[in-house]
N, C-alpha and C positions, 0 to 999 in steps of 0.2 A: 429729270433730264440729267445724263452723265456729264462729266466735266469736258471730255473731249468733244462730244457732239456740240455742247454749248459754245465751246471755243471756236469750233469750226464755223458754227452758224453765225455767231457774233462777228468773226472775220469776213465771212461772206457779206453780211450785211454792211459792215463798214466799207468794204471794197466797193460794193455797189453805190452807196451813198457818195463816196468819194468820186466815183467815175460820173455819177449823174450831176454833181456839183461842177466837176471839172468840165464836162461836155456843155452843160447849159452856160457856164461862166464864159467858155470860149466863144460860143455862138453869140451870146448876148453882148459881150464886150466887143467882139469883131464887128457886129452890126452897128454898135455905138461908135466905134472908131471909124468905120466906113462913113457913117452919117456925119460925124463932126469933121472928118477930112474934107468931105464934099462941100460942107458949109464954110470951109476955110478956117476952122478953128483947130489948127494943127497942134497947138500946146495941149488943148483938152484931149485931143486924139492920142497924144503920147501917154496920157494917164491911163487911157483904155489899154494901152499896149502893156502896161505894167500889170493891170488885171487880167490880161490874157495869159501872161507868164505865170502868174499865180494859179490861174484856173488850169493851166496845162500841168502844173505840179500836182494838182488833184487827180487829173487824169492818170499821170504816171503813177501815183500811190495806188489807185484803184487796179491798175494793171499789175503792179507788184504783188498785191494780195491776191489777185486772181491766179497768178502764176505760182505763188507759194501753195495755194490750194490744190492746184493741178499737180505739183510736184509731190504734196502729201499723198494724193490719191495713188500716184505712180509708185511711191515708196510702199505704201500699204500692199499694192498688188504684188510687188516684189518680195516683201516680207511674208505675207500671209499666203498668197497662192503658190509662189514659186519657192518658199521657204529659205530665202536669202537673207542672211543676217550680216554678212561681212561688208564693211564699207567699201572695200576695194571692188567687189563684185557689183554692188549697187552702183559705183562710180562708173565703172565700165559699161553697165547695163543702160545707163542714162547719159552717157557722154560727158560727164562732169569729173572734175578732179575730186580725189579723195578729200582734200581739205574743204572744198565747196560742200560736199555731202555732209561731212562731220559738222560743219558749222551750221548748215541748213537744218539738219535733223535736231542739233542741239537747240536751235531757235524754236523749232517746232515743238519740242519738248518743254521748253520754257513758256511757251505760249499755250501749253496744255492741250496740244493737238493729240499727243500720245498719252494714254494713261499708263502708269506704272512702267515708264520706259527710261532707259538711261544708255549711255554709250560707254562701253567697255574699252577704254584707250590700250590696255594691255593687248587684247585680243583683235582690236580694231573692228569691232562689231556692235550692233544695236542689240540691247537686251530689253525684251518685253516681259514685264512681270517679274516674279522673283523666282529664281532657279531653286526649286524644292528638291532636295536631295533626300531619298528615303532613308530613314534611320532603321537600325537593325531591329528595333522592337516594333515597328509598324507593318503589319502584314500588307502585302500588295493585293490590291482589289482589282479584279478585271471586269469591267463592265462592257456591254455592248455600246458602241460609240456610233453616233451619226455625225456627218459633216453638216455644217449650216453656213449660210451667207449672211454676214452681219447686215441688218437693216440699217445701221448707223453709218458704217464706212465701207462696207463692201468686201471686207476681209472674210477668209475662210477660217472657221473654227470647228472644234469638235464639242459635242455635248452628249450626255447620257441618252440613250436611246428612249424616245417618248417624253424627254425631259427638256428643260431649258438650258441654254447656254449663255455665258457671259463672255462677250468678245474680249480677247486678250489685248487688242489694240486701242479700243475706244471705250470699253466698259458697257456697251449697251446689251441689255438682256434680250435674247432672241429665243422664241418658242418654237 
């Protein structure tokens, strides 16, 4: 399994686990607090309130992870389908500031959501893969190409007709 797909899957699972722990904790400790409060044990009920707050933090963590993955999918759609690489255009397309997009994509790169990606601060754009510049001694080969939709992240890519293609964004091999 490629790094990007693994990172996204691990993040999705950790987000779901955090949400489940959080929601179960809020429900359980709320019920406990209600029971203790009705029995007149107000001091014990206040301890439940602390655990409700901790459980609520788990819920927030799960939501944060879910939103990050949703933004990642939006970025992939903009970068691969609409061929948008400039941070300023991604920001205007998503309604976020350029600084937020730059930090968000940088964090996603560090969490291995993107394979072979970086942010070019000079041109204020995201770079996927390595820019290969043809040298004078390499002949240019023209092959028939087909578009494919990546099974790993949904990005659009190109592959040789009848062959396999590797997604530039997450590294998944597509047939």
